[in-house]
C-alpha positions in Angstrom: 0.0 0.0 0.0 1.6 3.3 -1.1 1.8 5.9 1.6 -0.4 9.0 1.1 0.5 10.8 4.3 3.9 10.6 6.1 5.1 12.4 9.2 8.8 11.8 9.7 9.7 13.0 13.3 7.4 16.0 12.7 6.8 18.3 15.7 5.6 21.7 16.4 6.8 24.1 19.2 5.8 27.6 20.1 7.7 30.3 22.0 5.8 31.6 24.9 5.6 35.3 25.6 5.4 37.3 28.8 8.1 38.8 31.1 8.7 35.5 32.9 8.4 33.0 30.1 10.1 35.1 27.4 12.1 32.7 25.1 10.6 29.5 26.7 9.4 26.9 24.2 6.1 25.0 24.5 5.7 21.7 22.5 2.3 21.6 21.0 3.2 18.4 19.3 6.2 16.3 20.2 8.0 14.7 17.2 5.9 11.9 15.8 6.3 9.5 12.9 3.1 8.3 11.1 2.4 6.6 7.8 -1.1 6.5 6.3 -1.7 4.5 3.2 -4.2 5.0 0.4 -7.7 3.9 1.2 -7.3 3.9 5.0 -9.8 5.4 7.4 -7.8 6.7 10.3 -9.1 8.3 13.5 -6.8 10.4 15.8 -7.9 10.2 19.4 -6.5 11.7 22.6 -7.1 13.9 25.5 -7.8 17.6 25.1 -4.5 19.5 24.5 -2.7 16.4 23.3 -2.0 17.9 19.9 -4.7 16.4 17.7 -5.6 19.6 16.0 -1.9 20.5 15.6 -1.3 17.2 13.9 -4.1 17.8 11.5 -2.9 21.4 10.8 0.5 19.9 9.9 -1.0 17.4 7.6 -3.1 20.0 5.8 -0.4 22.6 5.6 -2.3 25.1 7.6 0.6 25.1 10.0 4.3 24.2 9.4 6.3 21.7 11.3 9.1 23.2 13.5 11.1 20.0 12.9 10.9 16.9 10.9 9.1 16.5 7.6 5.5 16.2 6.4 4.9 14.4 3.1 1.5 14.3 1.4 1.2 12.3 -1.9 5.0 12.3 -2.0 5.4 16.1 -1.7 7.3 17.5 1.2 5.1 20.4 2.4 8.0 22.3 4.0 9.6 22.8 0.5 6.5 24.6 -0.8 6.1 28.4 -0.7 2.8 29.9 0.5 1.3 30.1 -3.0 2.3 26.6 -4.1 1.2 25.2 -0.7 -2.3 26.9 -1.0 -2.7 25.4 -4.5 -1.5 22.0 -3.3 -3.9 22.0 -0.4 -6.8 23.1 -2.5 -6.3 20.3 -5.0 -5.1 17.4 -2.8 -6.8 17.9 0.6 -10.4 18.4 1.6 -10.9 19.9 5.1 -13.9 19.6 7.3 -13.6 22.0 10.2 -14.7 21.4 13.8 -17.1 24.4 13.8 -18.2 24.0 10.1 -16.7 27.5 9.2 -19.3 28.2 6.5 -19.4 31.7 5.1 -22.5 33.2 6.7 -23.3 35.6 3.8 -23.3 32.9 1.2 -25.9 30.2 0.5 -25.1 26.5 1.0 -24.6 26.2 -2.8 -22.3 29.2 -2.9 -20.2 27.9 0.0 -19.5 24.7 -2.0 -18.8 26.7 -5.3 -16.5 29.0 -3.3 -14.0 26.2 -2.8 -13.9 25.6 -6.5 -13.6 29.3 -7.3 -10.5 29.7 -5.0 -8.6 26.7 -6.6 -9.8 27.0 -10.2 -9.6 23.3 -11.0 -13.2 22.8 -12.0 -14.3 24.6 -15.2 -16.2 27.7 -14.3 -19.3 26.7 -16.2 -19.4 23.4 -14.4 -19.1 24.5 -10.8 -22.7 25.1 -10.1 -23.8 21.7 -11.4 -21.0 20.0 -9.5 -22.0 21.8 -6.2 -25.6 20.8 -6.6 -24.6 17.2 -7.2 -22.4 17.2 -4.1 -25.2 18.7 -2.0 -27.5 16.0 -3.4 -25.0 13.4 -2.3 -25.2 14.6 1.3 -29.0 14.9 1.1 -29.2 18.7 1.0 -30.3 19.4 -2.6 -33.5 21.0 -1.4 -31.5 23.3 1.0 -29.0 24.5 -1.6 -30.2 28.1 -1.6 -30.5 28.6 2.1 -27.8 30.5 4.1 -26.0 28.7 6.9 -28.0 30.5 9.5 -31.2 28.8 8.4 -29.6 25.3 8.5 -29.3 23.0 11.5 -26.0 21.9 12.9 -26.1 18.6 11.1 -27.0 20.2 7.8 -24.2 22.7 8.2 -21.7 19.9 8.8 -22.9 18.1 5.7 -22.5 21.3 3.6 -18.9 21.5 5.0 -18.3 17.9 3.9 -19.7 18.7 0.4 -17.4 21.7 0.3 -14.4 19.5 1.3 -15.1 17.2 -1.6 -15.7 20.0 -4.2 -12.2 19.8 -5.8 -12.1 16.0 -5.9 -9.3 15.7 -3.3 -7.6 12.3 -2.7 -7.4 13.1 1.1 -10.2 14.1 3.4 -9.3 15.5 6.8 -12.0 16.2 9.4 -11.4 17.8 12.8 -14.0 16.5 15.3 -16.7 16.5 12.7 -19.3 15.1 15.1 -18.2 17.0 18.2 -21.0 19.6 17.9 -23.7 17.3 16.6 -26.4 15.3 18.3 -26.3 11.6 18.2 -28.5 11.2 15.2 -26.7 13.7 13.1 -23.3 12.4 14.3 -24.2 8.9 13.1 -25.3 10.3 9.7 -22.0 12.1 9.2 -20.1 9.0 10.3 -22.0 7.0 7.8 -21.2 9.5 5.1 -17.5 9.2 5.8 -17.8 5.5 5.7 -19.3 5.7 2.3 -16.6 8.2 1.1 -13.9 5.7 2.2 -15.7 2.8 0.7 -16.0 4.7 -2.6 -12.5 6.0 -2.4 -13.7 9.5 -2.4 -14.7 8.9 -6.1 -18.4 8.2 -5.8 -19.2 10.7 -8.5 -17.1 8.7 -10.9 -19.0 5.5 -10.2 -22.4 7.1 -10.0 -22.4 10.1 -12.4 -25.3 12.5 -12.1 -27.0 14.5 -14.7 -24.9 17.5 -15.5 -21.8 16.2 -13.6 -18.6 17.5 -15.2 -16.8 14.2 -14.9 -13.5 13.4 -13.1 -10.5 15.6 -13.0 -7.3 14.3 -14.6 -4.2 14.1 -12.4 -2.5 16.6 -14.8 -5.2 19.1 -14.4 -5.4 18.7 -10.7 -1.7 19.1 -10.3 -1.5 22.2 -12.4 -4.7 23.8 -11.1 -6.3 23.9 -14.5 -9.6 22.5 -15.8 -9.3 19.1 -17.4 -12.2 19.9 -19.8 -12.7 23.6 -20.7 -15.2 22.8 -23.5 -17.8 21.0 -21.4 -20.6 22.9 -19.7 -21.9 21.3 -16.6 -25.2 23.0 -17.1 -24.7 25.7 -14.6 -23.9 28.4 -17.1 -21.5 31.4 -16.7 -21.8 33.2 -13.4 -20.0 35.8 -11.3 -17.3 34.2 -9.2 -18.7 33.4 -5.8 -15.7 35.0 -4.0 -16.6 38.3 -5.7 -20.2 37.8 -4.7 -19.1 37.3 -1.1 -17.1 40.5 -1.1 -20.1 42.4 -2.6 -22.3 41.0 0.2 -19.7 41.9 2.8 -20.1 45.5 1.5 -23.9 45.1 1.6 -23.9 43.8 5.2 -22.0 46.9 6.3 -24.3 49.1 4.2 -24.1 52.1 6.6 -20.3 52.3 6.3 -20.4 51.5 2.6 -22.9 54.3 2.0 -20.8 56.7 4.1 -17.6 55.8 2.2 -19.4 56.0 -1.1 -20.8 59.4 -0.3 -17.5 60.7 1.0 -15.6 59.5 -2.0 -18.3 60.9 -4.3 -18.1 64.3 -2.7 -14.3 64.2 -2.8 -14.3 63.3 -6.5 -17.0 65.8 -7.1 -15.0 68.7 -5.6 -11.7 67.5 -7.1 -13.3 67.1 -10.5 -14.9 70.5 -10.4 -11.6 72.1 -9.6 -9.8 70.2 -12.3 -12.5 71.1 -14.8 -12.4 74.8 -13.8 -8.6 74.8 -13.8 -8.5 73.2 -17.3 -11.0 75.6 -18.8 -9.4 78.7 -17.2 -5.8 77.8 -18.1 -6.8 77.0 -21.7 -9.5 79.7 -22.3 -7.9 82.6 -20.5 -4.6 82.0 -22.2 -6.3 81.6 -25.6 -8.5 84.7 -25.0 -5.4 86.7 -24.0 -3.4 85.5 -27.0 -6.1 86.5 -29.4 -5.6 90.1 -28.4 -2.1 90.0 -29.8 -0.5 91.2 -26.6 2.7 93.3 -26.9 6.1 91.9 -26.1 7.6 95.4 -25.7 5.9 98.4 -24.1 7.8 101.7 -24.3 7.0 105.1 -22.8 8.9 107.7 -24.6 9.0 111.3 -25.7 7.0 112.2 -28.8 8.1 110.1 -31.8 7.9 111.4 -35.4 6.0 109.4 -38.0 9.3 108.6 -39.9 10.8 107.1 -36.8 7.7 105.0 -36.2 8.0 103.6 -39.8 11.6 102.7 -39.2 10.7 100.9 -36.0 7.9 99.0 -37.7 10.4 97.9 -40.5 12.9 96.5 -38.0 13.6 92.7 -38.4 11.8 90.8 -35.7 8.9 93.3 -35.3 5.6 91.6 -36.2 3.4 94.6 -35.5 3.6 98.0 -33.9 1.1 100.6 -32.7 1.3 104.0 -31.0 -1.3 104.3 -28.3 -0.6 107.1 -25.8 -2.2 107.2 -22.3 -3.7 110.3 -20.7 -4.5 110.2 -16.9 -7.8 111.7 -15.7 -10.6 111.4 -13.3 -14.3 110.6 -14.1 -17.5 111.3 -12.1 -19.6 108.1 -12.5 -22.2 109.1 -9.9 -22.9 112.4 -8.2 -19.9 113.1 -6.0 -18.1 109.8 -6.9 -14.9 110.4 -8.8 -12.7 107.5 -10.0 -9.3 107.3 -11.7 -9.6 107.1 -15.5 -6.8 106.0 -17.9 -7.6 107.3 -21.4 -6.1 105.4 -24.4 -5.7 107.5 -27.5 -6.4 105.3 -30.5 -5.4 106.5 -34.0 -7.7 104.1 -36.0 -10.4 102.1 -34.2 -10.9 100.0 -37.4 -7.2 99.0 -37.6 -6.2 98.0 -34.1 -3.2 95.5 -34.5 -1.7 95.2 -31.0 -3.5 94.7 -27.7 -6.8 94.5 -29.7 -10.2 95.2 -28.3 -13.7 94.9 -29.8 -17.1 96.5 -29.4 -19.1 95.0 -26.5 -22.5 93.5 -27.1 -25.1 96.2 -27.4 -22.8 99.0 -28.7 -24.5 101.0 -31.4 -22.9 100.7 -34.8 -22.6 104.4 -35.1 -20.6 104.5 -31.9 -17.6 102.6 -33.5 -15.4 104.5 -33.9 -16.6 107.1 -31.4 -17.4 110.5 -32.7 -15.4 113.6 -31.7 -16.1 114.1 -28.0 -17.3 110.6 -27.5 -15.9 108.2 -24.9 -15.9 104.4 -24.8 -15.3 102.6 -21.5 -13.9 99.1 -21.0 -16.9 96.9 -20.1 -15.7 96.1 -16.5 -16.3 99.7 -15.7 -20.1 99.2 -15.8 -19.9 98.2 -12.2 -19.0 101.8 -11.3 -21.6 103.5 -13.5 -25.0 104.7 -12.8 -27.4 104.3 -15.6 -27.0 103.2 -19.2 -24.7 104.9 -21.8 -25.9 108.0 -23.6 -25.3 110.7 -21.0 -22.5 113.2 -20.4 -19.7 112.4 -17.9 -17.6 115.1 -16.3 -13.8 114.7 -16.6 -10.9 116.3 -14.8 -7.3 116.2 -16.1 -4.0 116.4 -14.3 -3.3 119.9 -15.5 -6.6 121.1 -13.9 -8.6 121.1 -17.2 -12.1 119.8 -17.4 -14.3 118.3 -20.1 -17.6 116.7 -20.7 -17.5 113.4 -22.4 -20.3 111.9 -24.4 -20.5 108.3 -23.0 -21.5 106.2 -26.0 -20.9 102.6 -24.8 -18.5 99.8 -23.8 -15.7 97.9 -25.4 -14.3 94.5 -24.5 -10.5 94.6 -23.9 -9.4 91.1 -22.6 -5.8 92.2 -22.1 -6.8 95.0 -19.7 -6.7 94.6 -16.0 -10.2 94.3 -14.5 -11.4 97.7 -13.2 -13.0 96.1 -10.1 -9.6 94.8 -9.0 -7.5 97.9 -10.0 -10.2 100.4 -9.0 -9.4 102.2 -12.2 -11.6 102.8 -15.2 -10.2 102.5 -18.8 -11.4 104.8 -21.6 -10.8 104.9 -25.4 -10.9 108.1 -27.4 -9.7 109.5 -30.7 -7.0 112.1 -31.2 -9.6 114.5 -32.4 -11.5 114.1 -29.1 -8.4 114.8 -27.1 -7.8 118.0 -29.1 -11.4 119.0 -28.7 -11.0 118.8 -24.9 -8.0 121.1 -25.1 -5.5 118.5 -24.0 -2.1 117.7 -25.4 0.2 114.7 -25.1 3.2 114.6 -22.9 5.1 111.8 -24.6 3.7 108.6 -26.1 3.4 104.9 -25.6 4.6 102.3 -28.2 3.3 98.7 -28.3 5.4 96.2 -30.3 5.0 92.4 -30.8 8.0 90.3 -31.6 8.0 87.5 -34.2 9.3 84.8 -31.8 9.5 84.1 -28.1 13.2 83.2 -28.3 16.2 83.7 -30.5 17.2 86.7 -32.5 13.6 87.7 -33.2 12.5 87.6 -29.5 11.6 90.7 -27.4 14.8 90.4 -25.4 16.9 90.6 -28.6 14.8 93.2 -30.1 14.8 95.7 -27.2 18.4 97.0 -27.6 17.8 97.6 -31.3 14.6 99.5 -30.7 16.2 101.6 -28.0 19.2 102.3 -30.2 16.9 103.4 -33.1 15.0 105.8 -30.8 18.2 107.2 -29.4 19.6 107.8 -32.9 16.4 109.8 -33.6 16.8 111.8 -30.4 13.9 110.2 -28.6 14.3 109.5 -24.9 13.0 106.2 -23.5 11.4 106.8 -20.2 10.4 103.2 -19.5 10.6 99.8 -21.3 8.7 96.6 -20.3 10.0 93.4 -21.9 8.1 90.1 -22.0 9.3 87.3 -24.3 6.0 85.5 -23.5 3.3 88.0 -22.5 1.5 87.0 -19.3 -1.9 88.3 -18.2 -1.5 90.8 -15.4 -3.6 89.0 -12.8 -2.5 85.5 -13.8 -0.6 85.0 -10.5 -3.6 85.9 -8.4 -5.8 83.6 -10.4 -3.3 80.8 -10.0 -3.1 81.4 -6.3 -6.9 81.1 -6.1 -6.9 77.9 -8.1 -4.2 76.5 -5.8 -6.4 77.2 -2.8 -9.3 75.5 -4.5 -7.1 72.5 -5.4 -6.0 72.3 -1.7 -9.7 72.1 -0.7 -10.3 69.4 -3.4 -7.4 67.3 -2.3 -8.5 67.6 1.4 -12.0 66.5 0.5 -10.7 63.6 -1.6 -8.3 62.4 1.0 -11.2 62.4 3.6 -13.3 60.3 1.2 -10.4 57.9 0.7 -9.8 57.6 4.4 -13.5 56.5 4.8 -12.9 53.9 2.1 -9.7 52.6 3.7 -11.5 52.5 7.0 -14.3 50.5 5.5 -12.0 47.9 3.9 -9.9 47.7 7.0 -13.0 47.1 9.2 -14.2 44.4 6.8 -10.9 42.7 6.7 -10.7 42.7 10.5 -14.2 41.5 10.8 -13.6 38.8 8.2 -10.2 37.7 9.6 -11.5 34.3 10.6 -13.3 33.8 7.3 -10.2 34.8 5.4 -8.3 32.1 7.3 -10.9 29.6 6.3 -10.6 30.6 2.7 -6.8 30.3 2.8 -7.3 26.8 4.3 -9.6 26.0 1.3 -6.9 26.9 -1.2 -6.9 30.7 -1.5 -3.5 31.9 -2.5 -1.7 34.8 -0.7 -3.2 38.1 -1.8 -6.1 36.5 -3.6 -8.7 37.6 -1.1 -7.1 41.0 -0.8 -7.2 41.5 -4.5 -10.9 40.7 -4.5 -11.5 43.3 -1.8 -9.4 45.8 -3.8 -11.4 45.0 -6.9 -14.6 45.7 -5.1 -13.2 48.9 -3.7 -12.2 49.9 -7.2 -15.7 49.3 -8.4 -17.0 51.4 -5.5 -14.6 54.1 -6.6 -15.7 53.8 -10.2 -19.3 54.1 -9.2 -18.4 57.2 -7.2 -16.5 58.6 -10.2 -19.5 58.1 -12.5 -21.9 59.5 -10.0 -19.8 62.7 -9.6 -18.7 63.1 -13.2 -21.4 65.2 -14.7 -22.0 67.3 -11.5 -18.3 67.9 -11.3 -18.1 69.1 -14.9 -21.1 71.3 -14.4 -19.8 72.9 -11.3 -16.4 73.3 -12.8 -17.8 75.2 -15.7 -19.8 77.4 -13.4 -16.7 78.1 -11.3 -14.7 78.8 -14.5 -17.4 81.2 -15.8 -17.5 83.0 -12.4 -13.7 83.3 -12.2 -13.5 84.4 -15.8 -16.1 87.0 -15.3 -14.2 88.2 -12.2 -11.1 88.6 -14.5 -13.1 90.2 -17.3 -12.8 87.3 -19.7 -15.2 85.3 -21.9 -14.7 81.6 -21.9 -13.9 80.3 -25.4 -15.3 76.9 -24.4 -18.4 77.6 -22.3 -19.3 74.0 -21.7 -17.6 71.0 -20.0 -15.3 68.9 -22.3 -17.9 66.3 -23.3 -16.1 65.3 -26.4 -14.7 62.1 -25.0 -18.1 60.8 -23.8 -20.4 58.7 -26.0 -22.9 60.7 -28.0 -25.7 58.7 -26.5 -24.7 59.9 -23.0 -24.3 63.6 -23.9 -27.5 63.8 -25.9 -29.4 62.5 -22.9 -28.1 65.4 -20.7 -29.8 68.8 -20.8 -27.4 71.7 -20.9 -27.8 74.0 -17.8 -25.8 76.9 -19.4 -27.4 80.0 -20.8 -28.3 80.0 -24.4 -27.1 83.0 -26.6 -30.6 84.4 -26.4 -30.5 84.4 -22.6 -32.2 82.4 -19.9 -31.6 79.0 -18.5 -33.2 77.0 -21.3 -33.6 73.4 -22.0 -31.1 73.1 -24.9 -29.7 69.6 -25.4 -26.0 69.0 -25.8 -25.6 66.6 -28.7 -22.3 67.6 -30.3 -20.3 64.7 -28.9 -19.0 61.6 -30.5 -16.3 59.0 -29.8 -12.9 60.3 -30.6 
């Protein structure tokens, strides 16, 4: 008779803790030599604490021997790593625990299928039929869909036996299988074991049932692969039971799961809104500012003759040039309320090439360009005005002169600093208007754009040439501002605000993730004993953790989908608000839906104002797969 189990001087000792017994060893099992042959039915008896359970743990590989060797089917268990040992245990040893150790959140059928899911020997489509057949063998076919809590002790023990036989093991190990049963159920379990031994644990091969997948070949059992992938045991494809178990664990702790889901959703919502707003602002504000053709060189000089201006415009590296002097003044917007006013004198409103601006919506066509005596204000100045355009506004100049300006409307100058931030209004007039008011220019202001942001045609390389040209013409340069890459004046303040918002988003997201981690940690702690049972059934190291991480990932995916559209919506609203505060119009006034399926985007109403005004029910249907 060939040996199936061999213990060669195998023993197990533990080191005791505590201040007095530190380092002392306790022998849970003294070295023992045992040989068990194939087909034998062996009972291990002894007093409580004699090492029976320890002996069984060594045979099953749940525990490792401190000395000696344990061989099962010719394999020395001490030579196997944790993963290989788990696979070997799942395919070669069926374990019946003393206290059943059924998974309470699964039905009797799923408890049996779980053992097959963990090992992967039985084809996935055949596992359900196999489990039903095993439950029929132990007389529980009609109880297959009941949870363990609705089964008697004897029925739970029989389910545990069916689970132990799930992967067709050549060895069955039972730890006090009748210790918690009454006499009748104990005798029934003992009779079942007698039949298993009499049939050599192969009763399904001798008495195949309808839908039974057939025996497993030794090659398939040893490699942990199905022997017949093409056969369908009649159960059909299904979600792996171990994933179903994890999902039910989340469901049992639904309060914490809901809290974690809500926290993660809120965190992703805030973070997504900030990211959406940041993306829109960084792209649109920069694009809107670039469209104005902002100057790389701004010079304040003495008066410049027309011939010198032509020479400057013809310099290599100059892409465009415009003379736009500034005149300081004060304007009365309301009775007794005077504000600083910076008047830009424009030669030709129809040919603005540098730092461009455009008529604002609602400006009458005959007000562009303004007539002599007319004044246009940058649109952000409307927050300082009382009433609509059309009246006369008193002006005071630095030399003490006064004038009455015909206020004809607003212009939109994206490159200008917002009046609300600077507390300065910006006006636009013609040279004829300035002369009609009896004012003269003290110097001028030149705006130049360079052809490149680096190299010989950059602003830094162009500045000395421009200065030398003006000096040769006898023009003094009072001030020169150089920017190889023009930057919007309040970009730093806007970035600081976005950083603060990003900090809030990160904090909210971290809080949501902490709730999720706490949920998973609590479940792993609560399920520690169950995880130990699953490892004894053949679960490989990390397999259970991966299942929980997968479920957590699905929870996060659900939170992301739930927060996606609200985050994009809020992000757009935030971007519009911040853009309005910085006197900008968004180039892209809607969330970036382009990467969503058109069927999704067409089903979502747009909450943004239509060009005609109002919060209408327009449908966004411009999206398609990229």
